[in-house]
C-alpha positions as CSV (number, residue, x, y, z in Angstrom):
1,X,-9.3,-3.6,-16.2
2,X,-9.1,-3.1,-12.4
3,X,-5.6,-2.2,-11.2
4,X,-4.0,-4.8,-9.0
5,X,-3.8,-2.6,-5.9
6,X,-7.1,-0.7,-6.4
7,X,-8.9,-0.5,-3.0
8,X,-5.7,-0.4,-0.9
9,X,-5.2,2.7,1.2
10,X,-1.7,3.8,1.8
11,X,-0.4,6.6,4.0
12,X,3.0,8.1,2.9
13,X,4.4,9.8,6.0
14,X,7.9,9.9,4.6
15,X,10.2,12.6,3.2
16,X,12.7,12.9,0.3
17,X,12.9,9.8,-1.8
18,X,13.5,6.2,-0.7
19,X,10.4,5.7,1.4
20,X,8.0,7.8,-0.6
21,X,8.9,6.1,-3.9
22,X,7.6,2.8,-2.5
23,X,4.2,4.6,-2.2
24,X,4.6,6.0,-5.7
25,X,5.0,2.5,-7.1
26,X,1.9,1.3,-5.2
27,X,0.0,4.3,-6.8
28,X,1.3,3.1,-10.2
29,X,-0.7,-0.1,-9.7
30,X,-3.9,1.6,-8.4
31,X,-3.4,2.1,-4.6
32,X,-4.9,5.3,-3.1
33,X,-1.8,7.0,-1.6
34,X,-2.1,9.9,0.8
35,X,1.0,12.0,1.1
36,X,1.3,13.7,4.5
37,X,3.4,16.8,4.7
38,X,3.9,19.5,7.4
39,X,2.0,22.8,6.7
40,X,4.1,25.7,5.6
41,X,7.0,24.5,3.5
42,X,5.9,20.9,3.2
43,X,8.3,18.1,2.5
44,X,11.8,19.6,2.1
45,X,12.2,17.5,-1.0
46,X,9.8,19.9,-2.8
47,X,12.7,22.4,-2.9
48,X,15.6,20.2,-3.8
49,X,15.4,21.0,-7.5
50,X,16.4,24.6,-6.8
51,X,19.7,23.6,-5.1
52,X,23.0,24.6,-6.6
53,X,24.3,22.1,-9.0
54,X,20.9,20.6,-9.8
55,X,19.7,20.8,-13.4
56,X,17.9,24.1,-14.0
57,X,14.2,23.9,-14.9
58,X,11.0,25.8,-14.2
59,X,9.4,22.3,-13.5
60,X,9.9,20.6,-10.2
61,X,11.2,17.4,-11.8
62,X,12.2,15.6,-8.6
63,X,8.8,16.1,-7.1
64,X,7.0,15.1,-10.3
65,X,8.8,11.8,-10.4
66,X,8.7,10.7,-6.8
67,X,5.3,11.8,-5.6
68,X,3.1,11.4,-8.7
69,X,-0.4,10.0,-8.5
70,X,-0.8,10.7,-4.8
71,X,-3.3,12.9,-2.9
72,X,-1.9,15.6,-0.5
73,X,-2.7,16.2,3.1
74,X,-0.9,19.0,5.0
75,X,-1.0,18.0,8.6
76,X,0.9,19.2,11.7
77,X,1.8,15.9,13.4
78,X,3.6,17.8,16.2
79,X,0.1,18.7,17.6
80,X,-2.2,16.3,19.5
81,X,-5.0,17.2,17.0
82,X,-2.8,16.3,14.1
83,X,-1.9,12.9,15.6
84,X,-5.5,12.3,16.2
85,X,-6.2,12.8,12.5
86,X,-3.4,10.4,11.4
87,X,-4.6,7.8,14.0
88,X,-8.1,8.0,12.5
89,X,-6.7,7.5,9.0
90,X,-4.6,4.6,10.1
91,X,-7.6,2.7,11.4
92,X,-8.8,2.3,7.8
93,X,-5.4,2.1,6.1
94,X,-3.6,-1.0,4.7
95,X,-0.1,0.4,4.6
96,X,1.8,3.1,6.5
97,X,5.1,4.2,5.1
98,X,7.6,6.4,7.0
99,X,11.3,7.2,7.1
100,X,11.1,9.4,10.1
101,X,13.9,8.7,12.7
102,X,13.0,6.3,15.4
103,X,12.8,9.0,18.1
104,X,10.8,11.3,15.9
105,X,8.3,8.5,15.2
106,X,7.5,8.2,18.9
107,X,7.4,11.9,19.4
108,X,4.8,12.3,16.5
109,X,2.8,9.3,17.6
110,X,3.5,7.3,14.5
111,X,5.8,4.5,15.9
112,X,4.9,0.9,15.0
113,X,3.7,0.0,18.4
114,X,1.2,2.9,18.5
115,X,-0.2,2.4,15.1
116,X,-0.3,-1.5,15.2
117,X,-2.5,-1.2,18.3
118,X,-5.0,0.8,16.2
119,X,-5.1,-1.6,13.3
120,X,-3.9,-5.2,13.5
121,X,-4.1,-5.5,9.7
122,X,-1.7,-2.6,9.1
123,X,1.5,-3.1,7.2
124,X,3.9,-0.7,8.8
125,X,6.8,0.0,6.4
126,X,9.8,1.9,7.8
127,X,13.0,3.0,6.1
128,X,16.2,4.2,7.7
129,X,19.8,5.1,6.8
130,X,21.5,2.5,9.0
131,X,18.9,0.0,10.2
132,X,16.8,0.0,13.4
133,X,19.2,-1.7,15.7
134,X,22.8,-1.3,16.6
135,X,24.9,1.7,17.7
136,X,24.2,3.8,14.6
137,X,20.4,3.2,14.4
138,X,19.7,6.9,15.3
139,X,22.4,8.2,12.9
140,X,21.0,10.3,10.0
141,X,21.9,9.1,6.5
142,X,21.3,10.0,2.9
143,X,22.0,7.9,-0.2
144,X,25.3,9.8,-0.7
145,X,26.5,8.8,2.7
146,X,24.8,5.5,3.9
147,X,24.4,4.0,0.4
148,X,27.2,5.4,-1.8
149,X,30.1,6.1,0.5
150,X,29.5,3.5,3.2
151,X,29.1,0.5,0.8
152,X,32.4,0.9,-0.9
153,X,30.8,1.9,-4.2
154,X,32.2,5.5,-4.0
155,X,35.7,4.1,-3.5
156,X,35.5,1.4,-6.2
157,X,33.6,3.1,-9.1
158,X,36.5,5.3,-10.1
159,X,38.3,5.5,-13.5
160,X,41.5,4.1,-11.9
161,X,43.1,3.4,-8.5
162,X,44.1,6.6,-6.7
163,X,41.5,8.7,-8.5
164,X,39.3,11.1,-6.5
165,X,36.3,9.1,-5.1
166,X,33.4,9.1,-7.5
167,X,30.3,11.3,-6.9
168,X,26.8,9.9,-7.2
169,X,23.8,11.6,-8.7
170,X,20.7,12.7,-6.7
171,X,18.6,9.7,-5.8
172,X,21.0,7.2,-7.3
173,X,20.7,5.0,-4.2
174,X,17.3,6.0,-3.0
175,X,15.4,4.8,-6.1
176,X,16.6,1.2,-6.0
177,X,16.2,1.2,-2.2
178,X,12.6,2.3,-2.7
179,X,12.1,-0.9,-4.8
180,X,13.3,-2.9,-1.9
181,X,10.8,-1.3,0.5
182,X,8.0,-1.8,-2.1
183,X,9.0,-5.5,-2.3
184,X,8.8,-5.9,1.5
185,X,5.4,-4.3,1.6
186,X,4.1,-6.6,-1.1
187,X,5.5,-9.6,0.8
188,X,3.7,-8.5,3.9
189,X,0.4,-8.0,2.0
190,X,0.8,-11.5,0.6
191,X,1.4,-12.8,4.2
192,X,-1.7,-10.9,5.4
193,X,-3.8,-12.7,2.8
194,X,-2.8,-16.0,4.6
195,X,-2.8,-14.8,8.3
196,X,-5.2,-11.9,8.3
197,X,-2.6,-9.9,10.3
198,X,-0.3,-7.0,9.5
199,X,3.4,-6.8,10.1
200,X,6.4,-4.4,10.4
201,X,8.7,-4.4,7.4
202,X,11.6,-2.3,6.5
203,X,14.8,-1.6,4.7
204,X,17.8,0.7,4.9
205,X,20.3,2.5,2.8
206,X,23.3,0.6,4.2
207,X,21.6,-2.7,3.4
208,X,20.8,-1.7,-0.2
209,X,24.2,-0.2,-0.8
210,X,26.0,-3.4,0.3
211,X,23.5,-5.4,-1.8
212,X,24.2,-3.1,-4.9
213,X,28.0,-3.7,-4.3
214,X,27.3,-7.3,-3.5
215,X,29.9,-9.0,-5.7
216,X,32.8,-6.9,-4.3
217,X,31.4,-7.1,-0.7
218,X,31.1,-10.9,-0.9
219,X,34.7,-11.0,-2.3
220,X,35.8,-9.0,0.8
221,X,33.9,-11.4,3.1
222,X,35.8,-14.2,1.4
223,X,39.1,-12.5,2.1
224,X,39.8,-11.8,-1.6
225,X,42.8,-9.8,-2.7
226,X,41.6,-6.7,-4.6
227,X,43.6,-5.6,-7.6
228,X,43.9,-1.8,-8.1
229,X,41.8,-0.6,-11.1
230,X,44.1,0.4,-13.9
231,X,43.6,3.4,-16.1
232,X,41.3,2.8,-19.1
233,X,44.3,2.6,-21.5
234,X,45.7,-0.3,-19.4
235,X,42.5,-2.2,-18.8
236,X,42.8,-6.0,-18.5
237,X,40.2,-6.6,-21.3
238,X,40.2,-4.5,-24.4
239,X,36.9,-6.0,-25.5
240,X,35.1,-4.8,-22.3
241,X,36.3,-1.2,-22.6
242,X,35.0,2.1,-23.9
243,X,36.3,4.1,-26.9
244,X,36.1,7.6,-28.1
245,X,34.8,8.2,-31.6
246,X,35.6,10.9,-34.1
247,X,32.7,13.1,-32.9
248,X,33.7,12.8,-29.3
249,X,31.0,10.2,-28.4
250,X,32.0,7.1,-26.5
251,X,31.0,3.5,-27.2
252,X,31.2,0.7,-24.6
253,X,32.1,-2.8,-25.8
254,X,30.9,-5.9,-23.9
255,X,32.1,-8.7,-26.1
256,X,31.9,-11.6,-23.7
257,X,32.1,-14.2,-26.5
258,X,35.5,-13.0,-27.6
259,X,36.5,-15.8,-29.9
260,X,33.4,-15.3,-32.0
261,X,33.2,-11.5,-31.9
262,X,36.8,-10.3,-32.0
263,X,37.1,-11.1,-35.8
264,X,33.8,-9.4,-36.4
265,X,34.8,-6.3,-34.5
266,X,38.1,-5.8,-36.3
267,X,36.5,-6.4,-39.7
268,X,33.9,-3.7,-38.9
269,X,36.7,-1.4,-37.8
270,X,38.7,-2.0,-41.0
271,X,41.6,-3.6,-39.0
272,X,41.3,-7.3,-40.0
273,X,45.0,-7.7,-39.7
274,X,44.6,-7.5,-35.9
275,X,42.8,-10.9,-35.9
276,X,45.9,-12.5,-37.4
277,X,48.3,-10.8,-35.1
278,X,49.8,-13.4,-32.7
279,X,49.6,-10.8,-29.9
280,X,45.8,-11.1,-30.1
281,X,45.4,-14.7,-31.2
282,X,43.3,-15.8,-28.3
283,X,41.8,-14.6,-25.0
284,X,45.0,-15.1,-23.0
285,X,47.1,-13.3,-25.6
286,X,44.7,-10.4,-25.8
287,X,44.7,-10.1,-22.1
288,X,48.5,-10.2,-21.9
289,X,48.7,-7.5,-24.6
290,X,45.6,-5.5,-23.8
291,X,47.5,-2.2,-23.8
292,X,48.6,-2.7,-27.4
293,X,45.1,-3.8,-28.4
294,X,43.5,-0.8,-26.7
295,X,45.9,1.5,-28.5
296,X,45.1,-0.1,-31.8
297,X,41.3,0.1,-31.2
298,X,41.6,3.7,-30.0
299,X,43.1,4.7,-33.4
300,X,40.4,2.8,-35.3
301,X,37.4,4.2,-33.4
302,X,38.7,7.7,-33.9
303,X,38.3,7.5,-37.6
304,X,34.5,7.6,-37.7
305,X,31.6,9.1,-35.8
306,X,29.7,7.2,-33.1
307,X,26.5,7.0,-35.2
308,X,28.5,5.2,-38.0
309,X,29.9,2.7,-35.6
310,X,26.5,2.1,-34.0
311,X,24.9,1.3,-37.3
312,X,27.7,-1.0,-38.3
313,X,28.0,-2.8,-35.0
314,X,24.3,-3.4,-34.7
315,X,24.1,-4.9,-38.1
316,X,26.9,-7.3,-37.2
317,X,25.5,-8.5,-33.9
318,X,28.1,-7.0,-31.6
319,X,27.2,-6.2,-28.0
320,X,27.8,-2.6,-27.2
321,X,26.1,0.6,-26.1
322,X,26.8,4.3,-26.6
323,X,27.6,6.1,-23.4
324,X,24.4,8.2,-23.5
325,X,24.2,11.8,-22.4
326,X,21.0,13.0,-20.7
327,X,19.4,14.4,-23.9
328,X,19.8,11.0,-25.5
329,X,18.3,9.3,-22.4
330,X,15.3,11.5,-22.5
331,X,14.6,10.6,-26.1
332,X,15.5,6.9,-26.0
333,X,13.2,5.2,-28.6
334,X,13.4,1.8,-27.0
335,X,12.5,3.3,-23.6
336,X,9.5,5.0,-25.3
337,X,8.5,1.8,-27.2
338,X,8.5,-0.3,-24.0
339,X,6.7,2.3,-21.8
340,X,9.8,2.9,-19.6
341,X,9.1,6.6,-20.5
342,X,5.5,7.6,-20.6
343,X,3.3,10.7,-20.4
344,X,1.5,12.1,-17.4
345,X,-2.3,11.8,-17.7
346,X,-3.7,14.5,-20.0
347,X,-0.2,16.0,-20.6
348,X,2.6,15.7,-23.1
349,X,5.2,15.9,-20.2
350,X,6.9,12.5,-19.8
351,X,7.9,10.7,-16.7
352,X,9.6,7.3,-15.8
353,X,7.5,4.3,-15.1
354,X,8.2,2.0,-12.2
355,X,10.7,-0.6,-13.4
356,X,8.5,-3.7,-13.7
357,X,5.3,-4.9,-15.2
358,X,2.6,-7.5,-14.7
359,X,1.3,-8.8,-18.1
360,X,-2.3,-9.1,-17.1
361,X,-2.5,-5.7,-15.4
362,X,-2.5,-2.1,-16.6
363,X,-0.7,0.5,-14.6
364,X,-2.7,3.6,-13.8
365,X,-1.8,6.6,-15.9
366,X,0.6,8.8,-13.8
367,X,-1.0,11.9,-12.4
368,X,0.8,15.1,-11.5
369,X,1.8,15.1,-7.8
370,X,-0.3,17.1,-5.3
371,X,0.2,20.7,-4.4
372,X,0.8,21.1,-0.6
373,X,-2.4,20.1,1.1
374,X,-4.3,20.0,-2.1
375,X,-6.7,17.2,-1.0
376,X,-6.7,18.0,2.8
377,X,-10.4,18.7,3.0
378,X,-11.4,15.8,0.7
379,X,-9.4,13.3,2.8
380,X,-10.8,14.7,6.1
381,X,-14.3,14.3,4.9
382,X,-13.7,10.8,3.8
383,X,-12.4,10.1,7.3
384,X,-15.7,11.4,8.8
385,X,-14.8,15.0,9.7
386,X,-17.7,17.5,9.2
387,X,-17.5,21.2,8.4
388,X,-17.2,22.3,12.0
389,X,-14.4,19.9,12.8
390,X,-12.5,20.8,9.6
391,X,-12.9,24.5,10.4
392,X,-11.5,23.9,13.9
393,X,-8.5,22.0,12.5
394,X,-7.8,24.8,10.1
395,X,-8.2,27.5,12.8
396,X,-5.6,25.6,15.0
397,X,-3.3,25.4,12.0
398,X,-3.4,21.6,12.4
399,X,-4.4,21.3,8.7
400,X,-3.6,23.4,5.8
């Protein structure tokens, strides 16, 4: 079966995560994605996995995930010759992706005005930290700053009011933001089918961060009063709380249908008397006496291991999840069964699929990401460069 995006040519002239992963998702569905990097050290994201505090591995896991299934071109865009190469590629491209700062785009000859003049069918997809207008358009931003801190998430996702602001994980904002950019690209391609013309689409970390924190942000826009988050032991709802089991594992309850599920829960826990306790007789009573109920449930959960509770809760239709550690995430059977986790082509090493499917289409098997400049000569030949021209570009260190 032909992949949906087979035949589309995409140039990924981005760095790090949010913009390049939009190209990765296009490659998942068959697009030919060319990753452009500067000669020498390449995209700085290649080296992030070695940073202090990152998980230690001999595999470049960040690069494997976010640049799989692409072809690599090492090109010096600071030179006129390098810009001439990208301009030639753009003439035959469908999509150009970048998250270079606005001023850098002009300096490198890859701004929208320049490239749209070369190809009126081009979808130019740009990504920024803070948008492309306004006082902060030129301000550099990462997901930790523009997405996580600026959106209010860092302040609100804490165990209780007054706690130290929560720290995000690498790429936690970039990956969902990349889905937004992918969506914008696909809308523009759909529009091009109707009009025959390309367009400029984009997204930003500040937009995605506020969208992710949308319920709280909309509340603020409505002038809502925000209640300080209490400690876990004082939560307003004992049936939407998490509990430590005998083995140290945590289970999170999400019993929305309280009247139905509260008697089932306490029966599973061997504390059926709680259902008859007037302090917990209905939703209002349970909310008023949530501290007492949490204390009672804490004592009950501590009597058995998390695996025991998981088996019992699942058999009785309760809504819950274990708070998974990373070893459990990497071996999640449901994720494997549904193709959320899948192997690289010709390898047992697993990766994470893009987070959506099309029933009538097969995604392309993920391929390992390119080494720096791995496909430079192949790409140049496809663009019409002959041996002499390629040798000259190499001699000038325009291409590596």
